[in-house]
C-alpha positions in Angstrom: 0.0 0.0 0.0 1.5 3.3 -1.1 2.1 6.0 1.5 0.7 9.5 0.7 4.2 10.7 -0.2 4.6 7.8 -2.6 1.3 8.7 -4.2 2.4 12.3 -4.6 5.6 11.2 -6.3 3.6 8.9 -8.7 1.2 11.8 -9.5 4.2 14.0 -10.4 5.6 11.4 -12.7 2.2 11.1 -14.6 1.5 13.9 -17.0 -1.9 15.5 -16.3 -2.4 18.6 -18.3 -5.8 20.1 -18.2 -8.3 17.9 -20.1 -5.7 15.1 -20.1 -6.0 13.9 -16.5 -7.3 10.3 -17.1 -4.1 8.6 -15.8 -3.9 10.7 -12.6 -7.6 10.2 -11.9 -7.0 6.4 -12.1 -4.1 6.7 -9.7 -6.2 8.7 -7.2 -9.1 6.4 -7.4 -7.0 3.3 -7.0 -5.2 4.8 -4.0 -8.4 5.7 -2.2 -9.9 2.2 -2.9 -6.7 0.7 -1.4 -7.5 2.7 1.7 -11.0 1.2 1.8 -12.8 4.2 0.4 -15.8 3.8 -1.9 -15.2 6.1 -4.8 -17.2 7.6 -7.6 -15.9 9.1 -10.8 -17.3 11.7 -13.3 -15.0 12.1 -16.3 -11.6 12.9 -14.7 -13.1 13.9 -11.3 -12.9 11.5 -8.5 -15.2 12.0 -5.5 -16.3 10.2 -2.4 -18.4 10.6 0.8 -17.6 9.6 4.3 -18.8 6.1 5.2 -21.2 7.2 7.9 -23.0 9.6 5.5 -26.2 11.1 6.8 -28.1 13.2 4.2 -29.7 15.2 7.0 -26.4 16.7 8.1 -24.6 19.7 6.5 -21.9 19.0 3.9 -18.2 20.1 4.0 -16.3 19.9 0.7 -12.6 19.0 0.6 -11.4 19.8 -2.9 -8.2 20.2 -4.8 -7.1 19.6 -8.4 -4.8 17.1 -10.1 -4.3 18.8 -13.4 -1.2 20.9 -14.1 -0.1 23.6 -16.5 2.5 22.6 -19.1 6.1 23.0 -17.9 7.8 26.2 -19.0 11.0 26.4 -21.0 13.1 27.5 -18.0 13.1 24.1 -16.4 16.5 22.7 -15.7 15.2 19.4 -14.4 12.9 16.7 -15.9 9.5 18.1 -14.8 8.1 14.5 -14.6 10.9 13.2 -12.4 9.9 13.2 -8.7 13.2 13.7 -7.0 13.8 14.4 -3.4 17.0 16.4 -2.5 17.4 17.2 1.2 13.8 18.5 2.1 12.7 19.4 -1.4 10.5 17.3 -3.6 10.9 18.5 -7.2 8.5 18.0 -10.1 5.6 19.6 -12.0 2.5 19.8 -9.9 4.3 19.1 -6.6 3.4 22.5 -5.2 0.4 23.3 -7.4 -1.5 21.5 -6.2 -0.2 17.9 -5.7 0.9 18.5 -2.1 -2.4 20.0 -1.1 -4.4 17.3 -3.0 -2.7 14.3 -1.5 -2.7 15.9 2.0 -6.5 16.3 1.6 -6.8 12.7 0.4 -4.9 11.5 3.5 -7.1 13.7 5.8 -10.3 12.3 4.2 -9.1 8.8 4.8 -8.3 9.7 8.5 -12.0 10.7 9.0 -13.6 8.3 6.5 -14.8 5.6 9.0 -15.5 7.9 11.9 -19.0 7.8 13.3 -21.3 10.7 14.3 -19.3 13.5 12.6 -21.3 16.8 12.7 -20.7 17.3 9.0 -20.7 14.9 6.0 -17.4 15.0 4.3 -17.4 15.3 0.5 -14.0 14.7 -1.2 -13.4 15.9 -4.7 -10.1 15.5 -6.6 -11.0 17.5 -9.7 -9.7 18.1 -13.2 -9.5 21.3 -15.3 -8.8 23.8 -12.6 -5.9 25.4 -14.4 -8.0 26.3 -17.4 -11.3 26.9 -15.4 -12.8 24.2 -17.6 -16.4 23.1 -17.7 -15.6 19.5 -16.9 -13.8 20.1 -13.6 -15.5 21.2 -10.4 -18.2 23.0 -12.5 -19.2 19.7 -14.2 -19.1 17.9 -10.9 -21.1 20.2 -8.7 -24.5 19.2 -10.2 -23.8 15.6 -9.0 -23.0 16.7 -5.4 -25.5 17.6 -2.6 -25.9 21.2 -1.6 -22.6 22.3 0.0 -22.5 24.3 3.3 -18.8 25.1 3.5 -15.6 24.1 1.6 -11.9 23.9 2.0 -10.0 24.3 -1.3 -6.6 22.8 -1.3 -4.1 25.4 -2.7 -0.6 26.4 -1.5 -1.0 29.1 1.1 2.0 28.5 3.4 -0.7 27.0 5.7 -2.2 30.4 6.3 -6.0 30.7 5.8 -7.0 32.6 2.6 -10.3 33.9 3.8 -11.1 35.8 0.6 -10.0 35.4 -3.0 -10.2 37.9 -5.9 -12.4 37.2 -8.9 -11.3 37.7 -12.4 -12.6 39.4 -15.6 -10.5 39.3 -18.8 -11.3 42.0 -21.3 -10.6 42.3 -25.0 -10.3 46.0 -25.9 -9.9 47.9 -29.1 -8.4 51.4 -29.6 -9.2 52.8 -33.0 -7.6 55.3 -35.3 -7.3 56.2 -39.0 -5.2 53.9 -41.1 -2.7 55.5 -43.5 0.7 55.3 -45.1 3.4 56.1 -42.5 5.0 58.7 -44.8 1.9 61.0 -44.6 0.7 63.1 -41.6 -1.9 61.4 -39.4 -3.3 63.0 -36.3 -5.4 60.0 -35.5 -2.8 57.2 -35.1 -4.3 54.3 -33.2 -0.9 53.5 -31.6 -0.6 57.1 -30.2 -4.2 57.0 -29.1 -3.3 54.0 -27.0 -1.0 56.1 -24.9 -4.0 57.8 -23.3 -5.7 54.4 -22.8 -2.7 52.8 -21.1 -2.4 55.9 -18.8 -6.1 55.5 -17.9 -5.6 51.8 -17.2 -2.5 52.6 -15.1 -4.4 55.1 -12.9 -8.0 54.0 -12.8 -9.4 53.1 -9.4 -12.8 51.7 -8.5 -14.1 53.4 -5.3 -14.7 50.4 -3.0 -11.6 48.9 -1.3 -11.9 45.5 0.5 -10.4 45.0 4.0 -9.2 41.6 3.0 -8.4 42.0 -0.7 -7.6 45.7 -1.1 -8.7 47.5 -4.3 -9.8 46.1 -7.6 -6.6 45.7 -9.7 -6.8 46.6 -13.4 -3.8 45.6 -15.5 -3.0 45.7 -19.2 -1.3 42.4 -20.1 -1.2 42.1 -23.9 -1.0 44.4 -26.8 -1.1 43.8 -30.6 -1.1 46.1 -33.6 0.2 46.5 -37.1 1.6 44.2 -39.8 3.9 46.4 -41.8 6.5 49.1 -40.9 5.0 51.6 -43.3 1.3 51.2 -42.5 -0.4 53.0 -39.6 -2.9 50.4 -38.3 -6.6 51.0 -38.0 -6.7 49.6 -34.5 -4.7 48.4 -31.5 -6.0 45.3 -29.6 -5.4 45.0 -25.9 -6.1 42.4 -23.2 -6.9 43.6 -19.8 -6.8 41.6 -16.6 -9.1 42.8 -13.8 -8.9 41.2 -10.3 -12.2 41.9 -8.5 -12.4 42.3 -4.7 -15.3 41.0 -2.6 -17.0 44.5 -2.5 -18.3 43.9 -6.1 -20.0 41.4 -8.2 -18.3 41.0 -11.6 -21.4 42.4 -13.3 -21.0 45.6 -11.3 -17.3 46.0 -12.2 -18.2 45.4 -15.8 -20.8 48.1 -15.7 -18.3 50.5 -14.2 -15.7 49.7 -16.9 -18.2 50.1 -19.7 -19.3 53.5 -18.3 -15.9 54.9 -17.6 -13.3 53.4 -20.0 -12.4 55.8 -22.8 -12.3 52.9 -25.3 -14.3 49.9 -26.5 -14.0 46.7 -24.4 -15.8 43.4 -24.0 -15.6 40.9 -21.2 -14.8 37.3 -22.1 -16.8 36.0 -19.1 -18.3 37.3 -15.9 -18.5 33.9 -14.1 -15.2 34.0 -12.1 -16.5 35.8 -9.1 -14.6 36.7 -5.9 -15.2 34.4 -3.0 -14.9 34.5 0.8 -15.8 33.1 4.2 -17.0 35.2 7.1 -14.2 35.7 9.6 -16.6 34.7 12.4 -17.3 31.3 10.7 -16.7 28.4 13.1 -14.1 27.0 10.7 -12.1 30.3 10.7 -12.4 30.6 14.5 -11.2 27.0 14.8 -8.1 27.9 12.7 -7.3 31.0 14.7 -7.5 28.9 17.9 -4.8 26.7 16.3 -2.7 29.8 15.7 -3.2 29.9 11.9 -2.8 33.2 10.2 -5.3 34.7 7.7 -5.1 36.9 4.6 -6.8 37.7 1.3 -5.5 36.0 -1.8 -5.0 37.7 -5.2 -5.0 34.5 -7.2 -7.9 32.5 -8.5 -8.9 28.9 -7.7 -11.9 26.6 -7.9 -13.5 28.7 -5.1 -14.8 30.8 -8.0 -17.2 28.0 -8.9 -18.7 27.7 -5.5 -21.7 29.5 -3.9 -21.0 28.4 -0.3 -18.5 30.0 2.1 -15.1 28.6 1.2 -11.6 28.7 2.7 -8.4 28.3 0.6 -5.7 26.6 2.6 -2.8 24.2 2.1 0.9 23.4 2.2 3.3 24.9 -0.3 3.9 28.5 -1.5 1.8 30.1 -4.3 4.9 32.0 -5.6 6.3 28.6 -6.7 3.2 27.7 -8.7 3.9 27.6 -12.5 7.6 28.3 -11.9 10.5 26.4 -13.3 11.9 23.5 -11.2 8.7 23.6 -9.1 9.0 21.9 -5.7 7.4 21.5 -2.3 9.2 20.8 0.9 8.6 17.3 2.2 8.2 18.7 5.7 5.6 21.2 4.3 3.6 18.3 2.8 3.6 16.3 6.1 2.7 19.5 8.0 -0.2 20.0 5.6 -1.7 16.6 6.5 -1.4 17.4 10.1 -2.8 20.9 9.7 -5.9 19.7 7.7 -6.5 17.0 10.3 -6.1 19.4 13.2 -8.3 22.0 11.6 -11.2 19.6 11.0 -10.8 18.1 14.5 -11.0 21.5 16.1 -13.9 22.5 13.9 -15.9 19.4 14.6 -15.2 19.7 18.4 -16.4 23.3 18.3 -19.6 22.3 16.4 -20.3 19.5 18.9 -19.8 21.7 22.0 -21.6 24.8 20.8 -25.1 25.0 22.3 
């Protein structure tokens, strides 16, 4: 029977790009079944419920993903070789989010056969997180019972991310008058873009979140022109907007449409910000254990959930998608302990609260 660390190494060595996670789904399902867990599968999502399931009880989701991005060209190691050097386990997906995922699997197994838990546990090892795909958590949710609270396994240095920014990606167009570069032109689309970029650099939405700060608007891509001697008719921009928990995405979109001095269109408004009240018993339980809290600027599967959710796990978000990705082995084992301690503290608090 493989240990959790051995399973993590095996997952690293098995390619699992978004929409191509069949092999890692099989590994996860097989490992859980070896532990005596009755599993279910929907496409490349593996899920399970605690053995003493009671549909009258509330539901707590434990969720993380087993897909990865593709390795970038700066890797100096084989991204699919799980190698341990001193305390570092190297390999693609080790930090994002293999360590969190396997730690949650081990935690679920720990509680799986326990009787009289105050919450049903719902485990979900999901696909397509990295591309926010429709056949990951979004495809699985209709098969799950209504969820009351969730823990999303992502690397947070074992601090509690009690809020997470949403995301809107815009395609924008700055127009001008096309002409030959040799002739005068007072309506050059490229020069018109200077004003647009300055507006993007300085624009501020009025509401600032205590946990997440202001909405962040960033130009991330620009494209224009095909020939050196032709002034183009338009400049295309891509704009990344990170939305705090003071706004719904539709409200930010309305503000952008009303205020932006150029034409823009949102690709989607579905990736909303998410949070959990700081007085939620799960957060209080974490604080009783000495866990820190913060607001996260990065997106996760929390965006698909409508229930209160906490992002929490071993590893460091700054290592995600980096070359020579790694997680400390000690971090991974601490993650299993932290998940177990947090749920134990939470269940004890629920059981003793009048």
